[in-house]
C-alpha positions as CSV (number, residue, x, y, z in Angstrom):
1,X,0.0,0.2,-0.1
2,X,1.4,3.5,-0.8
3,X,2.6,5.5,2.0
4,X,0.5,8.6,2.8
5,X,1.5,12.0,4.6
6,X,-1.2,13.8,6.3
7,X,-1.2,16.9,8.4
8,X,-3.9,16.1,10.7
9,X,-4.2,13.0,12.8
10,X,-7.5,13.5,14.4
11,X,-10.8,11.4,13.1
12,X,-13.7,13.7,13.4
13,X,-16.7,12.2,14.6
14,X,-20.0,13.6,12.4
15,X,-22.4,14.8,14.7
16,X,-25.8,16.3,14.7
17,X,-25.2,20.3,15.2
18,X,-21.3,19.7,14.2
19,X,-22.3,19.1,10.5
20,X,-21.2,21.2,7.5
21,X,-24.6,23.3,6.2
22,X,-26.0,24.7,2.8
23,X,-26.6,28.0,3.0
24,X,-30.1,29.1,3.3
25,X,-31.8,30.4,0.0
26,X,-33.2,34.0,-0.7
27,X,-36.8,34.5,-1.3
28,X,-36.1,35.3,-5.0
29,X,-33.9,32.2,-5.8
30,X,-33.9,30.3,-8.9
31,X,-32.9,27.0,-10.4
32,X,-29.7,28.3,-12.0
33,X,-28.4,29.0,-8.6
34,X,-27.9,25.7,-7.7
35,X,-26.1,23.9,-10.4
36,X,-26.9,21.9,-13.3
37,X,-25.9,18.1,-12.3
38,X,-25.3,15.5,-15.1
39,X,-25.3,11.8,-14.2
40,X,-23.9,9.6,-16.9
41,X,-24.5,5.6,-16.6
42,X,-27.0,2.9,-17.1
43,X,-25.6,0.5,-19.2
44,X,-28.1,-2.5,-20.4
45,X,-29.2,-4.2,-17.4
46,X,-28.4,-1.4,-15.0
47,X,-30.5,1.2,-15.9
48,X,-32.1,1.7,-12.3
49,X,-28.6,2.6,-10.8
50,X,-28.4,6.0,-13.2
51,X,-32.3,6.5,-12.3
52,X,-31.4,6.0,-8.5
53,X,-28.6,9.0,-8.9
54,X,-30.6,11.2,-10.8
55,X,-33.5,11.0,-8.3
56,X,-31.6,11.3,-5.3
57,X,-29.5,14.3,-6.9
58,X,-33.1,15.8,-7.5
59,X,-34.6,15.4,-4.4
60,X,-31.5,16.7,-2.6
61,X,-31.6,20.2,-3.8
62,X,-29.7,20.5,-7.5
63,X,-30.9,23.2,-9.2
64,X,-31.4,21.1,-12.7
65,X,-30.4,17.2,-13.4
66,X,-29.6,15.9,-16.5
67,X,-29.1,12.0,-17.3
68,X,-26.9,10.5,-20.0
69,X,-28.1,6.7,-20.3
70,X,-29.0,4.1,-23.0
71,X,-31.4,5.3,-25.7
72,X,-33.6,2.0,-24.6
73,X,-33.7,3.4,-20.8
74,X,-35.1,7.0,-21.9
75,X,-39.0,6.0,-21.8
76,X,-38.5,4.6,-17.9
77,X,-36.5,7.4,-16.9
78,X,-39.1,9.8,-18.5
79,X,-42.2,8.3,-16.7
80,X,-40.4,7.9,-13.4
81,X,-38.6,11.5,-13.3
82,X,-40.1,13.9,-15.8
83,X,-38.3,16.6,-14.0
84,X,-35.0,15.0,-15.4
85,X,-33.9,15.8,-18.5
86,X,-33.1,12.2,-20.0
87,X,-30.8,12.0,-23.3
88,X,-30.3,8.8,-24.9
89,X,-26.7,8.6,-25.9
90,X,-25.0,5.7,-28.2
91,X,-21.6,7.3,-28.6
92,X,-19.2,9.7,-26.5
93,X,-19.4,12.1,-29.0
94,X,-22.9,12.6,-27.9
95,X,-21.7,14.0,-24.6
96,X,-19.5,17.0,-25.8
97,X,-23.0,19.4,-26.3
98,X,-24.2,18.3,-22.6
99,X,-21.1,18.9,-20.9
100,X,-21.1,22.6,-22.0
101,X,-23.9,23.2,-20.1
102,X,-23.3,21.1,-16.6
103,X,-21.9,22.4,-13.6
104,X,-21.2,18.8,-11.7
105,X,-20.8,15.4,-13.0
106,X,-21.9,12.0,-11.4
107,X,-20.3,9.0,-13.5
108,X,-20.1,5.5,-12.9
109,X,-23.8,4.1,-11.6
110,X,-24.5,1.0,-13.6
111,X,-21.8,2.4,-16.1
112,X,-20.7,-1.2,-16.8
113,X,-17.1,-2.3,-18.4
114,X,-18.1,-2.9,-22.0
115,X,-17.3,-0.3,-24.8
116,X,-20.1,2.2,-24.3
117,X,-19.4,3.0,-20.8
118,X,-15.8,3.0,-21.3
119,X,-16.0,5.4,-24.3
120,X,-18.3,7.8,-21.9
121,X,-15.9,7.8,-18.9
122,X,-12.9,9.0,-21.2
123,X,-14.9,12.0,-22.1
124,X,-15.8,12.6,-18.4
125,X,-12.1,12.2,-17.4
126,X,-11.2,15.2,-19.6
127,X,-14.0,17.5,-18.6
128,X,-13.3,20.0,-16.0
129,X,-16.4,20.2,-14.0
130,X,-16.2,18.7,-10.1
131,X,-16.8,14.8,-10.6
132,X,-18.3,12.0,-8.3
133,X,-16.8,8.9,-9.3
134,X,-18.6,5.7,-8.1
135,X,-19.2,2.0,-9.2
136,X,-18.0,1.1,-12.6
137,X,-15.8,4.4,-13.0
138,X,-13.8,3.3,-10.0
139,X,-13.2,-0.3,-11.5
140,X,-12.2,1.2,-14.9
141,X,-9.8,3.6,-12.9
142,X,-8.5,0.6,-11.1
143,X,-7.7,-1.5,-14.3
144,X,-5.7,2.0,-15.5
145,X,-7.7,2.3,-18.5
146,X,-8.2,6.0,-17.4
147,X,-6.9,8.4,-15.1
148,X,-8.8,10.6,-12.5
149,X,-9.3,14.6,-13.2
150,X,-9.1,17.0,-10.9
151,X,-11.9,18.0,-8.4
152,X,-13.1,14.6,-7.8
153,X,-15.1,12.7,-5.0
154,X,-14.5,8.8,-5.2
155,X,-17.0,6.6,-3.6
156,X,-15.4,3.2,-3.4
157,X,-16.9,0.2,-1.2
158,X,-14.2,-2.0,0.5
159,X,-13.7,-4.4,-2.5
160,X,-13.4,-1.2,-4.9
161,X,-10.9,0.3,-2.6
162,X,-8.7,-3.1,-2.7
163,X,-8.8,-3.0,-6.2
164,X,-7.7,0.8,-6.4
165,X,-4.7,0.0,-4.2
166,X,-3.9,-3.3,-5.6
167,X,-4.7,-5.3,-2.3
168,X,-7.1,-7.5,-0.8
169,X,-10.5,-6.7,0.8
170,X,-9.2,-8.0,4.1
171,X,-6.6,-5.9,3.9
172,X,-8.8,-2.9,3.7
173,X,-11.2,-3.9,6.5
174,X,-8.1,-4.5,8.7
175,X,-6.9,-0.7,8.8
176,X,-9.7,1.3,7.2
177,X,-8.3,4.4,8.5
178,X,-5.1,4.1,6.7
179,X,-6.6,2.7,3.4
180,X,-8.7,6.1,3.2
181,X,-5.8,8.0,3.7
182,X,-3.8,6.3,1.0
183,X,-6.9,6.4,-1.3
184,X,-7.0,10.2,-0.7
185,X,-3.2,10.7,-1.3
186,X,-3.0,8.4,-4.3
187,X,-5.8,9.9,-6.3
188,X,-5.4,13.5,-5.0
189,X,-9.1,13.1,-4.3
190,X,-11.8,13.4,-1.6
191,X,-12.5,9.8,-0.5
192,X,-15.4,8.1,1.0
193,X,-14.5,4.9,2.1
194,X,-18.2,3.2,2.5
195,X,-19.1,0.5,4.9
196,X,-19.7,0.1,9.0
197,X,-18.1,3.5,10.1
198,X,-17.9,5.4,6.6
199,X,-14.7,7.2,6.4
200,X,-14.2,10.7,4.6
201,X,-10.6,11.4,3.9
202,X,-9.3,14.6,2.4
203,X,-6.0,15.1,0.7
204,X,-5.1,17.8,3.1
205,X,-5.1,15.1,5.9
206,X,-8.8,15.9,7.6
207,X,-10.5,12.6,8.2
208,X,-14.2,12.2,9.3
209,X,-15.9,9.2,10.7
210,X,-19.9,8.4,10.5
211,X,-21.1,5.8,12.9
212,X,-25.0,6.0,11.9
213,X,-26.5,3.4,9.5
214,X,-28.4,0.3,10.1
215,X,-27.7,-3.4,9.1
216,X,-31.0,-3.1,6.7
217,X,-28.9,-0.9,4.3
218,X,-27.2,-4.1,3.3
219,X,-28.8,-4.3,-0.2
220,X,-28.1,-2.8,-3.6
221,X,-28.4,0.6,-4.7
222,X,-27.6,2.8,-1.8
223,X,-24.1,3.7,-3.4
224,X,-26.1,5.0,-6.4
225,X,-28.2,7.0,-4.0
226,X,-25.1,8.4,-2.6
227,X,-23.4,9.6,-5.4
228,X,-26.2,11.4,-6.5
229,X,-26.4,13.1,-3.0
230,X,-22.9,14.0,-3.1
231,X,-23.2,15.6,-6.3
232,X,-26.4,17.6,-5.4
233,X,-24.4,19.2,-2.6
234,X,-21.6,20.3,-4.9
235,X,-23.6,21.3,-7.1
236,X,-25.2,23.8,-4.6
237,X,-21.9,25.1,-3.6
238,X,-20.5,23.1,-1.1
239,X,-16.6,22.2,-1.2
240,X,-15.9,18.6,-1.7
241,X,-14.9,17.3,1.5
242,X,-17.8,19.3,3.2
243,X,-20.4,18.0,0.9
244,X,-19.1,14.5,1.3
245,X,-19.1,14.7,5.2
246,X,-22.9,16.2,4.8
247,X,-23.7,13.5,2.4
248,X,-22.6,10.5,4.2
249,X,-24.1,11.5,7.7
250,X,-27.5,12.4,5.7
251,X,-27.5,8.9,3.8
252,X,-26.5,6.8,7.0
253,X,-29.0,8.6,9.2
254,X,-31.9,7.9,6.8
255,X,-30.6,4.4,6.7
256,X,-31.2,4.3,10.5
257,X,-34.6,5.6,10.6
258,X,-35.8,3.5,7.4
259,X,-34.2,0.8,9.1
260,X,-36.5,0.6,12.1
261,X,-38.9,-1.1,9.6
262,X,-36.6,-4.2,9.5
263,X,-35.6,-6.1,6.6
264,X,-36.5,-5.1,2.8
265,X,-35.4,-1.4,2.9
266,X,-35.0,-0.5,-0.7
267,X,-32.6,2.3,-1.7
268,X,-35.5,4.5,-3.1
269,X,-37.0,4.7,0.7
270,X,-33.8,6.5,1.7
271,X,-34.7,9.4,-0.9
272,X,-37.3,11.2,0.8
273,X,-35.7,10.5,4.3
274,X,-32.7,12.5,3.2
275,X,-34.9,15.2,1.9
276,X,-36.6,15.4,5.3
277,X,-32.9,15.2,7.3
278,X,-31.6,18.0,4.9
279,X,-34.5,20.4,5.8
280,X,-33.8,19.7,9.2
281,X,-30.0,20.3,9.0
282,X,-29.8,23.1,6.4
283,X,-33.5,24.9,6.4
284,X,-34.3,26.4,3.0
285,X,-35.4,29.7,4.6
286,X,-34.2,30.7,7.8
C-alpha cells in the first residue's frame, strides 16, 4: 500500500449540530443558482442505478438534473422522473454538447465495463467540472484504463478500494483509516470509504467518520443514492470534503430511520428521508 502523508491526525466524528451546512436560500432564488448536475451511466441491464442517482440528486436540491444513459432507458426514465432531462446516448461524441451546460458530473452508476461505458468515462475524465466517481468508474480507474481528473470525489466500497490500491479486501477492512488516507493521497481526491463506520478522507489530511447506519442498509442501490446526493451538494456550492461529510451523514441517518422497519429496505426508500433530514439540518429558509 502506498505511504501517505497527512497533516491532521485526529478523526472527527460526524454529529448533529457539528455538520457542514448548506446556506439558506433567498426568497428570489432560482434554479440556475443551484447547479446543473449530469448523471452518466445505466448500460443495458443497469438502468436503475443511474435513475437512483438522478432521483437522489433531484430530491437533494440540485437546481437542474440531466441523465445521459442508453437510448432504450429513456422512456422509463421519463415516466419515473419527468423533471430530469434524460438523453439517450450511443457514443461519447454525444456527450460533448451536454457538458457545455453542466456544473457537476456524477459518473459510474450502472456504467458497466463494456465499450459504451469506457467511451463515456474517457470524455468525463477530460472534463473540467467537479465530479463524483462511483461504482464502474472506479473499476475502470483501478485497471488503469483512465486517469482521475482534478476536483473529484471517489466513493469506493471495500472491494473497490482493494482494487484501487492493489491489495485484498481483508487488508482494507483490517485498517480502514490507513486505506482511506492512502486513497485520498494516491488519487488526490476526497475519498468516501463506504461500509460500517464510513470514512471521509481529504488529501489535506482531514478525516471524518460516520457512526450512523443500520444493517438493513445491506442492499443494492444505496451507493447510487449516495453518489447523487454528494453531487447535489457540490452543485449547490459546497466544497468536496464538506459535501461528502454531510452526504454520508444524511445517507446513513436516513438508513437508520428507514431501518427501524426492518429487512426489505429499498434504496429509493432513503430518498424522502434524506430530503427531510437535509431540511432539518440546513433549512431552505431561515
